[in-house]
C-alpha positions as CSV (number, residue, x, y, z in Angstrom):
1,M,-42.4,-61.5,8.7
2,P,-45.6,-60.4,10.9
3,P,-48.8,-62.7,10.2
4,F,-50.5,-59.7,8.9
5,P,-47.8,-57.7,6.9
6,W,-50.6,-55.2,5.7
7,L,-51.0,-53.8,9.1
8,R,-47.0,-52.9,9.1
9,P,-47.1,-49.4,10.2
10,T,-45.2,-48.3,6.5
11,I,-45.2,-44.8,4.9
12,R,-47.7,-45.6,2.5
13,I,-50.0,-46.2,5.3
14,R,-49.2,-43.3,7.3
15,L,-49.7,-41.1,4.6
16,T,-53.2,-42.5,3.4
17,L,-54.5,-42.4,6.8
18,L,-53.2,-38.8,7.1
19,Y,-54.9,-37.9,3.7
20,G,-58.0,-39.5,4.6
21,G,-58.0,-38.1,8.4
22,M,-57.6,-34.8,7.1
23,F,-60.3,-35.1,4.5
24,L,-62.7,-36.6,6.8
25,I,-62.2,-33.7,9.7
26,A,-62.7,-31.3,6.7
27,G,-65.9,-33.2,5.8
28,I,-67.0,-33.2,9.4
29,L,-66.6,-29.2,10.3
30,L,-68.1,-28.6,6.6
31,L,-71.5,-30.9,7.7
32,S,-71.7,-29.1,11.1
33,I,-71.7,-25.7,9.4
34,I,-74.3,-26.9,7.0
35,Y,-76.3,-28.5,9.8
36,L,-75.9,-24.9,11.9
37,L,-77.0,-23.0,9.0
38,A,-79.7,-24.9,8.0
39,A,-81.2,-25.1,11.5
40,Q,-80.9,-21.6,11.7
41,A,-82.8,-21.0,8.5
42,L,-85.7,-23.2,9.5
43,N,-86.0,-21.0,13.0
44,T,-86.6,-24.3,14.7
45,G,-88.3,-23.3,18.0
46,N,-89.8,-20.0,17.2
47,E,-92.9,-18.9,16.7
48,P,-95.0,-20.4,13.6
49,L,-95.6,-18.2,10.7
50,F,-99.1,-17.8,10.8
51,K,-102.0,-18.6,13.4
52,I,-105.6,-18.6,13.0
53,V,-107.4,-16.0,15.2
54,G,-110.9,-16.1,14.5
55,G,-113.5,-18.4,12.8
56,T,-116.5,-21.1,13.1
57,E,-116.5,-24.6,12.2
58,I,-112.5,-24.6,11.5
59,K,-112.0,-28.4,10.4
60,V,-108.5,-29.6,10.0
61,A,-107.1,-33.2,8.9
62,S,-103.9,-34.2,8.4
63,D,-101.9,-37.4,8.0
64,N,-98.3,-36.1,9.4
65,C,-99.9,-34.3,12.4
66,P,-102.5,-36.3,14.3
67,A,-102.5,-34.1,17.2
68,V,-104.1,-31.4,15.2
69,N,-106.8,-33.8,14.2
70,S,-108.0,-34.5,17.8
71,V,-108.1,-30.4,19.0
72,S,-111.6,-29.6,19.2
73,T,-111.7,-27.2,21.9
74,T,-110.2,-23.6,21.6
75,L,-108.3,-21.9,19.2
76,A,-104.9,-21.2,21.3
77,E,-104.8,-25.4,21.8
78,F,-105.4,-25.6,18.3
79,N,-102.7,-23.0,17.6
80,A,-100.3,-24.6,19.7
81,A,-100.9,-28.0,18.1
82,I,-100.0,-26.6,14.7
83,S,-96.9,-24.8,16.2
84,E,-96.0,-28.4,17.5
85,C,-96.1,-29.9,14.4
86,I,-94.1,-27.5,12.1
87,D,-91.6,-27.6,14.7
88,D,-91.5,-31.5,14.7
89,Q,-91.6,-31.1,10.8
90,R,-88.6,-28.7,10.4
91,Q,-87.0,-31.0,13.0
92,A,-87.7,-34.2,10.9
93,A,-86.0,-32.5,8.0
94,L,-83.1,-31.5,10.1
95,D,-82.6,-35.0,11.0
96,N,-83.2,-36.2,7.6
97,L,-80.3,-33.8,6.4
98,L,-78.0,-34.8,8.7
99,S,-78.4,-38.8,8.0
100,R,-78.3,-38.4,4.7
101,S,-75.2,-36.0,4.8
102,L,-73.4,-38.6,7.3
103,L,-73.9,-41.4,4.6
104,A,-72.7,-38.9,2.0
105,L,-69.6,-38.6,4.2
106,L,-69.2,-41.8,4.7
107,G,-68.6,-42.9,1.1
108,L,-66.6,-39.9,0.3
109,A,-64.3,-41.0,3.0
110,V,-63.8,-44.4,1.8
111,I,-63.3,-42.7,-1.8
112,A,-60.7,-40.6,-0.5
113,F,-58.6,-43.1,1.6
114,A,-59.0,-45.0,-1.4
115,F,-57.4,-42.4,-3.7
116,G,-55.2,-41.1,-0.9
117,Y,-53.8,-44.9,-0.7
118,A,-53.2,-44.5,-4.5
119,M,-51.6,-41.3,-4.5
120,A,-49.2,-42.5,-1.5
121,G,-48.0,-45.2,-3.5
122,R,-47.5,-42.9,-6.5
123,V,-45.5,-40.5,-4.6
124,L,-43.5,-43.1,-2.9
125,S,-42.9,-45.2,-6.1
126,P,-39.3,-43.6,-6.3
127,L,-38.6,-45.1,-2.9
128,G,-39.9,-48.4,-3.7
129,R,-36.9,-48.2,-7.0
130,I,-34.4,-47.4,-4.5
131,T,-35.0,-50.0,-1.7
132,R,-35.1,-52.5,-4.6
133,T,-31.8,-51.1,-6.0
134,A,-30.4,-51.3,-2.5
135,R,-31.4,-54.7,-1.9
136,A,-29.8,-56.0,-5.5
137,V,-26.5,-54.3,-4.1
138,A,-26.9,-56.1,-0.7
139,G,-26.5,-58.9,-3.0
140,S,-22.8,-57.7,-3.8
141,D,-24.2,-56.6,-7.3
142,L,-22.4,-53.1,-7.0
143,S,-22.9,-52.2,-10.8
144,R,-26.6,-51.4,-10.1
145,R,-27.7,-48.0,-10.2
146,I,-30.7,-46.2,-9.3
147,E,-31.1,-43.4,-12.3
148,L,-34.1,-42.1,-11.1
149,D,-36.0,-40.2,-13.8
150,G,-38.4,-37.0,-12.9
151,P,-38.6,-33.6,-11.7
152,D,-35.6,-32.2,-9.4
153,D,-37.3,-33.0,-5.9
154,E,-35.9,-34.5,-2.8
155,L,-36.3,-38.1,-4.0
156,K,-34.6,-37.5,-7.0
157,E,-31.8,-35.9,-5.1
158,L,-31.8,-38.9,-2.4
159,A,-31.4,-41.0,-5.5
160,D,-28.4,-39.5,-7.0
161,T,-26.7,-39.1,-3.8
162,F,-27.1,-43.1,-3.4
163,D,-25.7,-43.5,-6.6
164,D,-22.4,-41.4,-5.9
165,M,-22.3,-43.5,-2.7
166,L,-22.2,-46.9,-4.8
167,E,-20.0,-45.4,-7.3
168,R,-17.5,-44.9,-4.2
169,L,-18.4,-48.2,-2.9
170,Q,-17.8,-50.3,-6.0
171,R,-14.3,-48.3,-6.7
172,A,-13.4,-49.2,-3.2
173,F,-14.4,-52.7,-3.7
174,T,-12.5,-52.8,-7.0
175,A,-9.4,-51.6,-5.1
176,Q,-10.0,-54.3,-2.5
177,Q,-10.1,-57.2,-4.4
178,R,-7.2,-56.0,-6.7
179,F,-5.0,-55.3,-3.6
180,V,-5.9,-59.0,-1.8
181,G,-5.0,-60.7,-5.6
182,N,-1.5,-58.9,-5.0
183,A,-0.9,-59.3,-1.6
184,S,-1.7,-63.3,-2.3
185,H,1.0,-63.7,-4.7
186,E,3.7,-61.1,-3.1
187,L,3.4,-62.9,0.4
188,R,3.2,-66.5,-0.7
189,T,6.0,-66.4,-2.8
190,P,8.8,-65.6,-0.2
191,L,7.0,-68.2,1.8
192,A,7.2,-70.5,-0.4
193,I,11.3,-70.1,-1.2
194,N,11.8,-69.9,2.6
195,R,10.1,-73.2,2.8
196,T,11.8,-74.9,0.0
197,L,15.5,-73.4,1.3
198,L,14.8,-74.9,4.5
199,E,13.7,-78.3,3.4
200,V,16.5,-78.6,1.1
201,H,19.2,-77.8,4.2
202,L,17.0,-80.2,6.2
203,S,17.7,-83.1,3.6
204,D,21.4,-82.5,4.0
205,P,22.7,-85.9,6.0
206,N,25.8,-84.3,7.2
207,A,24.2,-80.8,8.4
208,P,25.2,-80.5,12.1
209,V,22.3,-81.4,14.7
210,E,22.0,-77.9,15.9
211,L,21.3,-76.6,12.3
212,Q,18.9,-79.6,11.6
213,Q,17.0,-78.6,14.8
214,L,17.2,-74.9,14.0
215,G,16.0,-75.7,10.4
216,K,13.2,-77.4,12.2
217,T,12.0,-74.7,14.2
218,L,12.3,-72.1,11.3
219,L,10.1,-74.6,9.2
220,A,7.4,-74.8,11.6
221,T,7.6,-71.0,11.8
222,N,7.3,-70.6,8.0
223,E,4.5,-73.1,8.4
224,R,2.5,-71.0,10.6
225,S,3.2,-67.9,8.8
226,E,1.8,-69.7,5.9
227,Q,-1.6,-70.5,7.6
228,L,-1.5,-67.0,9.0
229,V,-1.0,-65.4,5.8
230,E,-3.7,-67.6,4.0
231,G,-6.2,-67.3,7.1
232,L,-5.9,-63.2,6.2
233,L,-6.3,-63.4,2.8
234,L,-9.6,-65.8,3.2
235,L,-10.7,-63.8,5.7
236,A,-10.7,-60.8,3.6
237,R,-12.1,-62.3,0.9
238,S,-14.9,-63.8,2.3
239,D,-16.1,-60.7,4.0
240,N,-17.9,-60.0,0.9
241,Q,-21.0,-61.0,-0.3
242,V,-20.5,-64.3,-2.8
243,V,-21.2,-63.6,-6.4
244,E,-20.6,-66.5,-8.1
245,R,-22.9,-69.6,-6.6
246,G,-23.8,-73.1,-7.4
247,P,-25.6,-75.9,-5.7
248,V,-23.5,-77.4,-2.7
249,D,-24.5,-80.1,-0.6
250,L,-23.6,-79.0,3.3
251,A,-23.5,-83.5,3.7
252,E,-21.0,-83.4,1.1
253,V,-19.1,-80.8,2.5
254,A,-19.7,-81.9,5.8
255,S,-18.1,-85.6,5.0
256,Q,-15.2,-84.3,3.2
257,A,-14.2,-82.2,6.4
258,I,-14.8,-85.2,8.5
259,D,-12.4,-87.2,5.9
260,Q,-9.5,-84.8,6.5
261,V,-9.7,-84.9,10.1
262,H,-10.3,-88.5,10.7
263,A,-6.6,-89.3,11.2
264,E,-5.9,-86.1,13.6
265,A,-9.0,-87.3,15.6
266,E,-7.7,-90.9,15.6
267,A,-4.4,-89.6,16.9
268,K,-6.0,-87.8,19.7
269,G,-8.6,-90.4,20.6
270,V,-11.6,-88.3,19.5
271,R,-14.8,-90.5,18.1
272,I,-16.3,-88.6,15.1
273,Q,-19.7,-89.3,14.8
274,G,-23.6,-88.0,13.5
275,E,-25.6,-88.1,10.5
276,Q,-25.5,-85.9,7.8
277,K,-28.5,-85.6,5.5
278,P,-28.7,-83.5,2.4
279,A,-28.7,-80.2,2.5
280,V,-28.7,-78.4,-0.8
281,V,-27.6,-74.5,-0.7
282,Q,-26.7,-71.8,-3.5
283,G,-23.2,-70.7,-2.5
284,N,-19.4,-71.1,-3.2
285,G,-18.2,-74.4,-2.8
286,V,-14.7,-73.6,-1.2
287,L,-15.6,-71.1,1.5
288,L,-18.5,-73.8,2.5
289,E,-15.5,-76.8,2.8
290,R,-13.7,-73.8,4.8
291,I,-16.7,-73.8,7.5
292,A,-16.8,-77.2,8.1
293,L,-13.4,-77.9,7.8
294,N,-12.8,-74.9,10.4
295,L,-15.9,-76.2,12.6
296,V,-14.6,-80.4,12.4
297,Q,-10.9,-79.2,13.1
298,N,-11.4,-76.9,16.2
299,A,-14.0,-79.6,17.7
300,V,-11.1,-82.2,17.3
301,R,-8.2,-79.8,18.3
302,Y,-10.1,-78.5,21.9
303,N,-11.1,-81.7,23.2
304,V,-10.7,-83.6,26.5
305,P,-7.6,-85.6,26.6
306,E,-9.8,-88.9,26.7
307,G,-12.8,-90.4,25.3
308,G,-13.9,-87.4,24.1
309,W,-16.3,-87.2,20.8
310,V,-17.6,-84.8,17.9
311,E,-21.0,-84.8,16.3
312,V,-21.6,-83.6,13.0
313,T,-25.1,-83.1,11.6
314,T,-26.6,-81.4,8.6
315,D,-30.1,-81.3,8.0
316,V,-32.8,-78.5,6.6
317,Q,-34.9,-77.2,8.9
318,H,-37.6,-74.3,8.8
319,G,-36.9,-73.9,5.4
320,Q,-32.9,-73.1,5.9
321,A,-29.9,-75.8,5.6
322,V,-28.4,-76.4,8.7
323,M,-24.7,-77.5,10.2
324,V,-24.1,-78.6,13.8
325,V,-20.9,-79.2,15.3
326,S,-20.9,-80.4,18.9
327,N,-17.8,-82.1,21.0
328,T,-17.1,-82.5,24.4
329,G,-14.4,-80.6,25.7
330,P,-13.7,-77.8,28.6
331,V,-16.2,-75.7,29.8
332,V,-16.7,-72.5,28.1
333,P,-18.4,-69.6,29.9
334,A,-21.1,-67.8,28.2
335,Y,-19.5,-64.8,28.6
336,E,-16.4,-65.9,26.6
337,I,-18.7,-67.1,23.3
338,D,-18.3,-63.7,21.3
339,N,-14.9,-63.8,21.8
340,L,-14.4,-66.7,20.4
341,F,-15.4,-65.3,17.0
342,E,-12.9,-62.6,16.9
343,P,-9.3,-62.5,15.1
344,F,-6.4,-64.2,16.7
345,R,-8.9,-64.6,20.1
346,R,-9.3,-67.9,21.7
347,L,-10.4,-69.3,24.8
348,R,-9.1,-67.1,27.8
349,T,-7.9,-64.8,25.7
350,E,-4.8,-67.0,24.7
351,R,-3.2,-65.1,21.6
352,T,-1.1,-66.8,18.7
353,G,1.4,-68.6,20.8
354,S,-0.5,-72.0,20.5
355,D,0.2,-74.7,18.5
356,K,-3.5,-75.6,17.4
357,G,-3.9,-72.6,14.7
358,V,-3.5,-69.2,14.1
359,G,-7.0,-68.0,15.9
360,L,-8.7,-67.2,12.3
361,G,-10.8,-70.1,12.3
362,L,-13.9,-68.8,13.9
363,S,-13.6,-65.6,12.4
364,I,-13.7,-67.1,8.8
365,V,-16.4,-69.3,9.4
366,R,-18.2,-66.1,10.6
367,S,-17.5,-64.0,7.7
368,V,-18.3,-67.0,5.3
369,A,-21.5,-67.8,6.9
370,R,-22.4,-63.6,6.4
371,A,-20.9,-63.5,3.1
372,H,-23.9,-66.3,2.3
373,G,-26.6,-64.7,3.8
374,G,-26.6,-67.0,7.0
375,H,-25.6,-67.0,10.5
376,I,-23.6,-69.3,13.2
377,Y,-24.8,-69.5,16.8
378,A,-22.3,-71.1,19.4
379,Q,-23.6,-72.1,23.1
380,P,-21.8,-73.7,25.7
381,R,-22.6,-77.7,26.2
382,E,-23.3,-78.8,29.7
383,G,-20.3,-80.6,30.9
384,G,-18.0,-78.9,28.7
385,G,-17.2,-78.4,25.1
386,L,-19.6,-76.3,22.6
387,V,-22.5,-76.2,19.9
388,M,-21.8,-74.7,16.7
389,R,-24.8,-74.3,14.8
390,V,-24.7,-72.6,11.4
391,T,-27.8,-72.0,9.1
392,L,-27.6,-71.1,5.3
393,P,-30.4,-70.2,3.3
394,I,-31.6,-72.6,0.8
């Protein structure tokens, strides 16, 4: 947010400046016309309406025209002094008219800008209602509608169009959730049956060696398919905003992920370190556990063969919960960072033929972070490895 939000050039400010500016220009033009007409009516600079043409011992005293008091010679000099005095009085009257008019214009301009600001707020109030509804929809509350009342103008047409769009979006998301639920059942069931049949055949001690070897290969393939299906379903669910939220401590989530990966890390000779400070966020615990588990698993699996380490830290920084997972590993070029978050993409375009996963881990992490209103940032470490930084609103 800018340091002075009231200086932001909003539509209301622009309309206020437009209304006030038009009034100010019209006032200046009106004042100029009145001044010119008044000057013409007073005949500034013309001959006086009267002059003394004769007489003796004429004495004139004036406090406003000191020049008349000092005239004691001819009538021509006296008449010139009177003419100059009358011109001065006319000019003083015009100056007084101009100064008072400018003060009145300034006061009316302040009133006009205030009135314009109030009227702009009233005119734009439907837009504020539309904005608030759009923000509520951004939180996955697709049931909200604007339902704008009032005259059938352009703003009501915009609100009705937005309501129709929300209705279509709600139907589409409902259909997607229904499809994900059905696909979850339809895809998991045959894979579970295949796994059971293969395990039964492998448990037969009289089975030939070739059959056992084939069964192990098929079982590994089936397990990989199960991981792929679970990852795809989780990715589809996490692309939406999280509706059901609760307090979740990232420190606890990270500790659970470390416990689950501890055995694999020991087998690979990778040391896990770091301090997990409390950082409570509002979110879905299962999805947030998936963030920590995927990041820690990747940090362990994509590490150096010997003497590697993984550092997992959680903390609250600048009003946000932060989880950072750093690790040693191969050198990652900066231009490859974006590719790591794409589904089925790994370093140097390695596809799903790896035994380290199905290529959905970081895609799921990014989707879950976005669903919670957060972000994930990745940057290469000096000497190899990555630094993954997840920020979530508290």
